[in-house]
N, C-alpha and C positions, 0 to 999 in steps of 0.2 A: 465154480469158476467165478472170478471177479468180473464185475460189470463196469465199475467206475475205472477211468483211465489211470488214476493214481494207484488204485488197488492192483491193477494189472502190472504196473511198473514195480510195485512193491513185491509182487509174486516173483517177477523176473529177478529182482535183486536177492530175494531170499534163496532162490535156487542157485544163483551164482555163488553167494556167500557160503551156502551149505556145501557146495562142491569144493570150494577152497578149504573150508574148515575140515572136511572129511579127508582131504589130501594130506594136510599137515598132521592130523591125528593118526593117519595110517603110518606116516613116517615115524612119528613118536612111538607108536605101538611096535613097529619093527625093531627100533633101537632098544626099547625096553625089553622086549622078548629076548633079543640076543644078549643083552646085559644079564638078565636073570638066568639065561641058559649057562652063561660063563660062570656065574656065581654058583649055580647048582653043581656044575662040574668041578668047582673049586679051582678054577683057572684065573688067578689074580691078574696075570699079565693081559689076558684077553679081555677081562672085565674092565681093566683100566683103559685099554685102548678104545673100547666101546664107549665108555663114559666120557673120556676126553676126545679131542679130535684125532682122527686117524691121519697119519702123514705117510707119504711115500718117500722114496730116496731123495727126491728133489725138494723136499720140505713143502710140497704143495698139498693142500687138504684134499683128500680123496673123498671122504665122507664126513659129514658133521657128526660130532659126538652127541651123546645123549644129553649132556649138560647144555650144549649150545642149541639143541632142538627145543628143549624146554624153554630156554630164553626167547627163542623165536616165537613160540606159542604165546608167551606173555606179550611180546611186542606187537603181535597181530591181534591181541585181545581175544584169543581163543580160550585161554585159561587165565584165572586170576593170579596176580603176582604172589600172593600168600600160598596158593595151591602149588605154584611152581617151586617156591622156596621149600615147602614141606616135602615135595617129591625129591628135589635135589638132596636135601638133608637125609632122607631115607636111603637114597642110593649111595651116598658117601658113607653112611653108617654101615651099610652092607659090605661095601668095598673094604673099609678099614677092618671090620671084623674078620673078613677073609684073609687080609694081609697079615693080621696078628696070629691067626691060627696056622 
């Protein structure tokens, strides 16, 4: 346990930031798993809706797409922008290969 006041504050900040980062990583993981599941089932339409934003009949966003979730992770400094670019590129390549076949 920290003794110095600044170390106590830093510990508090670390716990709070870890909680936020874990939350956003969980959201990313859910979207990625559903995307990969759609790819595995060879369902191009479902994979595309998971990758892009899902919209309901009123054109309101119901759930963020995988692509926008990755962008949010970059904006919040959870992952590096090059890492995000690589992930998006990989997912687009998977989607295009599914659409072609």
